[in-house]
N, C-alpha and C positions, 0 to 999 in steps of 0.2 A: 579770659581764658575760653577755648571750645576745644570739643575732642571729635576725632575722626574716627568711626569704627568702620574698618575693611574688612569685609565678608570674606573675601578671598584669602587673605593673609593670616584672619583672625587675630588680628591686633588692634587694640584701643591705643591711639596716638592723643597726647594732651600736649595742646599747642597755645602759646601766649598769645596776646594781643598784637603782638609785632611779628608773629608768624615763626616763633621759634619754638621747635620740638623741645618739651620739657621733661616728658617721660614717654615711655611706651610698654604697654602690658598685654600678655595674651588672655585671649576671652574664648567663650563657646557662645555661640550663636544656634540659632535654630537647626535643628536636625533635618527638618523638612526644607531647609533652603530659604529662599527670600521672598517675601509677598506681604502684600497689606490686609488682604481679605479676612475679616474675622473669622474665627473658627478653623483658620488653615495651619495654626501653630508653626507659622512663618515669621521669620524676622523682617519688619517693615523697613523700606529704604527711604533716601530721600533726607529733607531738611527737618529737623526736629529741634526741640529745645527742652531743658530739665522743666517740668512743672512742679515738682516736689522733691525734697530730701529728707528722709525718713530715717531716724535711729541714730542721731549724731552721739548720743551718749551710751549707746548700747556696747555690750561687750562683745569682743570678738566669737562669733560661733551663734549668738543670740538668734531664736528663731521668730520669723515672722508669719502671721496668718491673716490675711486680708489687711496688709499692712499696719496691723497690730502687732506688739510683742506678746508672745504666749507666755512666756516667763522661763521658756525652755533654752538651754544651751545645747548646741549639738554635741553628740557624744556616740561612739559605737554601738553602745546599747540602746539610745535612743532609735537609731538608724534601723538596728536588727528587729527592733520592735515594730517599725512602721516602713516596712521595705520599699513601698510603693508611692511612699510622699516624695513631692517634688519641693525640695527645700530651698527656703529662700532665707539668708542668714545674712547678719552681720549690719548691713546696711541697704536702703533702698533708693536709688534714684530713678524717679518715676518720670517717663518721656511723655511728650506730647508732640503731634505732627504738627507741622508749619504749613503744609500744602492743601488747602482746601480740596476735595474730590480724590487726592492721591494718598494722603495718611491722615487726613483729618475730616472729622464729621462722617456721618452715614457709616456704611459698613466697613470702612476703612480706617476709622480713627485708633490712631495707634494709643492715645490715652485710655478710649473705653475698653482696648484690649488687653488693659494693665501689661504694657512692656516696660520693664524696668530693666536697669542695670543692677545686679544683686550677687551677693555673696553665694557661694556653693560650698558643699563637703570638700575638702582636701582631696579624697580619693576620685571625684569626678573627673574626668578629662578636660584637659585645658589646650587651647589650641587647636580645636577640632570642632565642628559642629555636634552639639549634641542636646541643646535646650528644647524648650518647648515654644520658644519664639523669644524669649528675653534675652539679655546679654549676661551671661554667668562670668564671674570674676573671681579669683583668689581673694581670700577673706582679708588678708593684709595689703594686699595690691588695692582693694576697694577701699579700705580706711584711708591710704595715700591719697588716692584721687578725691575721696568724698571731702576731705580737709581744703583743697585749693579751689572745690567749685561751688556755685551760688546757682539759686533757682534762676531761670532765664537764659543760661548759658547755652550756647548753639551746640547741636550734636549733628554731625553729618554721618548717615548710614549709606556706605557706598558697597557696589559689587564690582566686579571686574569687567564684565563684558555688559555691551548695551542691550539691555532688554526691553523691548518696546512693548505697552501693555494699553488695554483700552478698559476704562472702568466708568459705569455710569455716573454722570455728575450729580452730587448732592447739594451743592452751593455754588453761589455764584464764583466764577473764574475770571480774574483779571490778570491777564498775562503782558508785560509789556514785550511788543515786538512781533505779537499774533496778529496776522493780517490775511486778507483773503488772497489766496495763491491759486490761480489757474482755474479753482472751480468757486460757483458763487456761495457767498458768504449771506447771511441774515439780511442784509440790505439790498441784495439781488432781487429782480421780478419774481424769484420762486418763492421768498418770504418776504413778507410785508411789514410784519410785525411779529413780537414775540408772543402774542395770544394766538399766532396762527399755528403753534407748534403743536405736534401730537407725539405722544408717548415720551419716552425720557431723552435726554441728551447726553452724549457720551465724550469722553475726552480721552486723546492721545497722549500717553505719558512715555517720557523716556526714564530709564530704570532710577535715576537719581532725584526724580519728582520733577522735571522740567516738563509742562504742558506744550506740547509741539501741536497741537489742532484741537478741535471740538466739531461735532456734528451733529445733526438730528434730523428729523423727519416733519413735514408740513402738511396742512390739509392739500387736498389735491394730489396726494400720492407721490410728493416729491421729496428728496432729500437735499441737505445742504451742509456745505463744509466750510471751515475757515482752518487754514494750515500754515504753519511756519514753512521756510524753505528746507527746513530738515525734516519736518514732518511728513512733507510731500513724497518722500520716497517710501514712507510705509503706510499711506494712503489706503492700501487693500485691506489692513487691520481694521481700520475704523469704519470703512464701506462692509466688511464682513459683520461687524455689530450692529451696523443701521439695519441690513437686510434681515439680519435673526430679529432685531425688533419689529420690522415690517410683519414678518412673517406671525409673530406674537399678537400683532394688531389683526390679523386676518386679511392683509393686503394681498394681492395675486402680483405685484410688481410695484417698482420704484423707479420714478424718473427724476432725471438731473438735466439741469443745463451746464454746458462745459464746453469748453473751447477745443478741446480733444476728448478722446475716449478716456473715462475715469480709471477703468481698471479691466482687467480680463473679465468677460463674460457679460458687459454692458454693450447692448447693440443701438446702433444709430437708428432712430426712428423719425427724424425730421430733417428737413435743408436747413442749412446756416440762416440765421437773423440776426439784427444788431440788439444788443440789450445795454444795460448800464454798464456792464462790465466789456463790452465789446463784442466781437463776433462770436456767437456760441451756436451750439447744436442741441436736440434735445437726445438724450441716452436713456435706455430701459435696462432695468435688470429684473428678469422674469422669476418670480420665486417659486 
């Protein structure tokens, strides 16, 4: 079994191993929209898995705090006494990200953000974003879902439109198909080894958690990039992050070797010469 949570339709779909849709349920995801950063109160996107399932024998409406049963069962009287409380009821399905740098580890770690699928009071809206980042469900729907899932099951959280993101890399990224495209990568004359890197490395992400490029700065005031063909169309976003990183390091400009102008604002500062990646020129971005 696996589940797909669609942020646009606010629907959770349960799918068998053969790809057959078994059930659909309305959900309520984050009022603040989609995002992976800790403290954003947004629902993370991309590939996830179930880390833990908590509350198998709890009654419907059972109240959890810090993933432990409090002994309470939700009621109108309890809600009236604590009107500001974010109620986590009935069951907890705790999610973990599967894409290092996008929704796993560092400041974007889904598990460390305590993102759950959990029950909510019947009076709370469903089918519309209203949560603090978790995925809320009707309690009876959650019990039905809980009974057929197991830890480790795949969970995909998807948004309607492609939204490109740039996050600092906090873990090694291994992406099949990621290759040097147009601009020199770490094996170019600009960067001879990993120990020549300066500052943070950044990754370019497509909204479902597919890495489409990486980039960083190197000794000597240079920048390097590796991009997929798809990521090349969004190179401006990655270059903007590298320029901001260079500013924070006190640099006055960033240079790059490339066969053509990397993006608007980069000016030619050398004649063409031959390198390991072919004929290139030096371009400079003044900070």
